[in-house]
C-alpha positions in Angstrom: 0.0 0.0 0.0 2.8 2.4 0.9 4.7 1.7 -2.3 1.5 2.3 -4.4 0.9 5.6 -2.6 4.5 6.7 -3.2 4.2 5.8 -6.8 1.1 7.9 -7.2 2.7 10.9 -5.5 5.7 10.7 -7.7 3.5 10.4 -10.7 1.6 13.6 -9.7 4.9 15.4 -9.2 6.1 14.3 -12.6 2.9 15.5 -14.2 2.9 18.9 -12.4 2.2 21.3 -15.3 4.3 24.1 -13.9 7.3 22.0 -13.4 6.9 20.4 -16.8 6.4 23.8 -18.4 9.6 25.2 -16.8 11.6 22.1 -17.8 10.4 22.5 -21.4 11.3 26.2 -21.4 14.8 25.5 -20.0 15.3 22.7 -22.6 14.4 25.1 -25.4 16.6 27.8 -23.9 19.5 25.5 -23.5 19.5 24.7 -27.2 20.5 28.4 -27.8 24.1 28.5 -26.7 24.4 32.2 -27.3 21.4 32.9 -25.1 22.9 30.7 -22.3 26.2 32.5 -22.6 24.4 35.9 -22.3 22.5 34.6 -19.3 25.6 33.4 -17.5 27.4 36.7 -18.2 24.4 38.6 -16.8 24.3 36.5 -13.7 28.0 37.0 -13.2 27.8 40.8 -13.7 24.8 40.9 -11.3 26.8 39.5 -8.4 29.8 41.6 -9.3 27.6 44.7 -9.3 26.4 43.8 -5.8 30.0 43.5 -4.6 30.9 46.8 -6.3 28.0 48.6 -4.6 28.9 47.2 -1.2 32.6 48.0 -1.7 31.8 51.5 -2.8 29.8 52.1 0.3 31.7 50.2 2.9 35.2 50.1 1.4 36.1 46.4 1.7 39.1 46.8 -0.6 40.1 50.1 0.8 40.1 51.7 -2.7 37.9 54.7 -3.5 36.7 55.2 -7.0 37.1 59.0 -6.7 40.5 59.0 -4.9 42.9 61.0 -7.1 46.7 60.5 -7.3 48.3 62.8 -9.8 51.6 61.0 -9.5 50.0 57.9 -11.1 47.9 59.6 -13.8 47.5 58.2 -17.3 49.3 54.9 -16.5 48.5 51.9 -18.6 47.2 48.5 -17.4 49.6 46.9 -15.0 49.7 44.5 -12.0 49.0 47.4 -9.7 46.3 49.0 -11.9 44.6 46.3 -13.8 42.8 48.7 -16.2 45.2 51.6 -15.8 44.5 55.0 -14.4 42.8 58.1 -15.8 43.9 61.7 -16.1 43.4 62.2 -12.3 45.2 59.1 -11.3 42.0 57.2 -10.4 41.9 53.4 -10.7 39.8 52.6 -13.7 39.1 49.1 -12.7 37.6 50.1 -9.4 35.7 52.9 -11.0 34.1 50.4 -13.4 33.5 48.0 -10.5 31.8 50.7 -8.4 29.9 52.2 -11.3 28.5 48.9 -12.5 25.5 49.0 -10.1 24.8 52.6 -11.2 24.7 51.7 -14.9 22.7 48.5 -14.4 20.5 50.2 -11.9 19.5 52.9 -14.3 18.7 50.3 -17.0 16.6 48.2 -14.7 14.8 51.1 -13.0 14.0 52.9 -16.2 12.6 49.7 -17.8 10.6 48.9 -14.6 9.0 52.3 -14.6 8.2 52.1 -18.3 6.6 48.7 -17.7 4.5 50.0 -14.8 3.0 52.7 -17.0 3.1 51.1 -20.4 1.6 47.6 -19.6 -1.6 48.9 -18.0 -2.1 51.4 -20.8 -1.6 48.7 -23.4 -4.0 46.3 -21.6 -6.7 49.0 -21.3 -6.3 50.1 -24.9 -6.5 46.6 -26.3 -9.2 45.3 -24.1 -11.7 48.1 -24.2 -10.9 49.7 -27.6 -13.1 52.6 -28.8 -12.3 56.1 -27.8 -10.0 55.0 -25.0 -7.8 53.1 -27.4 -7.7 56.1 -29.8 -6.6 58.5 -27.1 -3.9 56.2 -25.6 -2.5 55.2 -29.0 -2.4 58.8 -30.3 -0.4 59.8 -27.2 1.9 56.9 -27.8 2.3 57.9 -31.5 3.3 61.4 -30.4 6.0 60.0 -28.2 7.2 57.6 -30.9 7.5 60.5 -33.3 10.6 61.6 -31.4 13.8 59.4 -31.6 14.4 57.9 -28.1 17.7 59.7 -27.4 16.3 63.0 -28.6 13.2 62.7 -26.4 15.5 61.8 -23.4 17.7 64.8 -24.2 14.8 67.1 -24.2 13.4 65.8 -20.9 16.8 65.8 -19.2 17.4 69.4 -20.5 14.2 70.5 -18.7 14.7 68.4 -15.5 18.4 68.7 -15.2 21.2 66.1 -15.2 21.0 63.5 -12.4 20.6 59.8 -12.0 16.9 60.1 -11.1 16.1 62.5 -14.0 17.9 60.3 -16.5 15.9 57.3 -15.3 12.7 59.2 -15.7 13.6 60.5 -19.2 14.5 57.0 -20.5 11.4 55.5 -18.9 9.1 58.0 -20.6 10.7 57.1 -24.0 10.2 53.4 -23.4 6.5 53.6 -22.4 5.2 53.5 -26.0 7.0 50.3 -26.8 5.4 48.5 -23.9 2.0 50.0 -24.6 2.0 49.0 -28.3 3.3 45.4 -27.7 0.9 44.8 -24.9 -2.0 46.2 -26.8 -1.4 43.9 -29.8 -1.1 40.9 -27.5 -4.3 41.9 -25.6 -6.2 42.2 -28.9 -5.2 38.7 -29.9 -5.9 37.2 -26.5 -9.3 38.7 -25.9 -10.6 37.2 -29.1 -10.0 33.6 -27.9 -13.1 31.5 -27.4 -12.5 30.7 -23.7 -12.4 34.4 -22.9 -15.8 34.8 -24.5 -17.0 31.8 -22.5 -15.7 33.3 -19.2 -17.4 36.6 -20.0 -20.7 34.8 -20.8 -20.5 33.1 -17.4 -20.6 36.6 -15.8 -17.0 37.2 -15.0 -16.1 40.9 -14.4 -13.6 42.7 -16.6 -11.1 43.0 -13.8 -11.1 39.3 -13.2 -10.7 38.5 -16.9 -7.8 40.9 -17.3 -5.8 39.9 -14.2 -6.5 36.1 -14.2 -6.7 35.4 -18.0 -5.4 38.2 -20.2 -2.2 39.2 -18.3 -0.9 35.6 -17.7 -1.3 34.9 -21.5 0.7 38.0 -22.6 3.6 37.7 -20.1 5.9 36.2 -22.7 6.2 39.3 -25.0 6.3 41.5 -21.9 9.3 39.5 -20.5 11.1 39.5 -23.8 10.5 43.2 -24.4 11.7 44.0 -20.9 15.0 42.2 -21.4 15.7 43.9 -24.7 14.7 47.4 -23.4 17.1 47.1 -20.5 19.9 47.0 -23.0 18.5 50.0 -24.8 18.1 51.9 -21.5 21.7 51.2 -20.6 22.9 52.6 -23.9 20.7 55.7 -23.6 21.9 56.4 -20.1 25.6 56.0 -21.2 24.9 58.3 -24.2 23.3 61.0 -22.0 26.2 60.8 -19.5 28.7 61.0 -22.3 27.1 64.2 -23.5 27.3 65.6 -20.0 23.5 65.6 -19.5 23.2 62.3 -17.5 24.9 61.1 -14.3 27.2 63.9 -13.2 30.9 63.5 -12.3 32.6 62.3 -10.2 30.1 59.5 -10.1 31.8 56.5 -11.9 29.0 55.9 -14.5 30.4 54.2 -17.6 29.1 56.8 -20.0 30.6 59.6 -17.9 33.9 57.7 -17.8 33.9 57.7 -21.6 33.4 61.4 -21.6 36.3 61.9 -19.1 38.7 59.9 -21.4 37.7 61.3 -24.8 40.4 64.1 -24.6 43.1 61.4 -23.9 42.0 58.8 -26.4 45.3 59.0 -28.4 47.8 59.1 -25.5 45.8 56.9 -23.1 43.2 54.9 -25.0 42.7 52.6 -22.1 40.6 55.2 -20.3 37.8 54.9 -22.9 38.6 51.3 -24.0 37.5 49.5 -20.8 34.3 51.4 -20.0 33.3 51.1 -23.7 34.1 47.4 -23.6 31.9 46.9 -20.5 29.0 48.7 -22.2 29.3 46.4 -25.2 29.5 43.3 -23.1 26.5 44.1 -21.0 24.3 45.2 -24.0 25.3 42.2 -26.0 24.6 39.8 -23.2 21.1 41.3 -22.7 20.4 41.1 -26.5 21.6 37.5 -26.7 19.5 36.5 -23.7 16.5 38.4 -25.0 16.7 36.7 -28.4 16.9 33.3 -26.6 13.9 34.1 -24.4 11.9 35.1 -27.4 12.6 31.7 -29.1 12.1 29.7 -25.9 8.8 31.4 -25.0 7.4 31.3 -28.6 4.5 28.7 -28.7 5.4 27.9 -32.3 8.7 26.4 -31.1 6.9 23.9 -28.9 6.6 20.4 -30.2 
């Protein structure tokens, strides 16, 4: 009797739809080697950024990212200074390490804010349609009429350069992308037969949206979020490079590029390493996002 019960329990566990769905998802993701590589790089950088944030605040290594030493300025990579020093003698390696959480934080925060605003607007627009859809989409069209970096430049010029203002500016530019993608997915989902059946049984709109529409459109939201984080990081670095983003001496990677542009010929390492880190992070997010899109695509399921 006990062995039969154990067999039944194990059979139920094997047939758990959530576990099975996750295993199928990971199996499809694992087939994409570049996506896995991007994922592992992001996990590594995430933990490094945590250490960099703690070290910047509590000084575990005893090295400050803003400590100047003019006797060691413009030195190339060496055993003492792994990434060399800048024009003020600051250690570039520790500046990149301490600035990693700022760069990644702006990307995540801007995308999160854009999703908070864009997803509800897209769901409301696609689900109810009519005049509400027209108003929301026309506002999104106005925002999309401006290139993302120009819109962010205009907003930052009004608000002023700071980490918070850069985050807000990038988030505003990313809202239309969330809204349009979510609207299209909502239009497709609400036409499904089981949605009509639930509505015929007397379910309220709120219940239909939160329990049936949103769970079915999470895949494009997740993929779009991953890809937009990379775009947000690029935008933040671009604004900082132009002097309108995160202000010195904060070790943000775009600001570090701006610091080194006058020394690019005599000390190219000042711009090489921050630029290389931006490329690595953005490439990792794009590779992982492409892999997520393939893994979450229902057409890929067999």
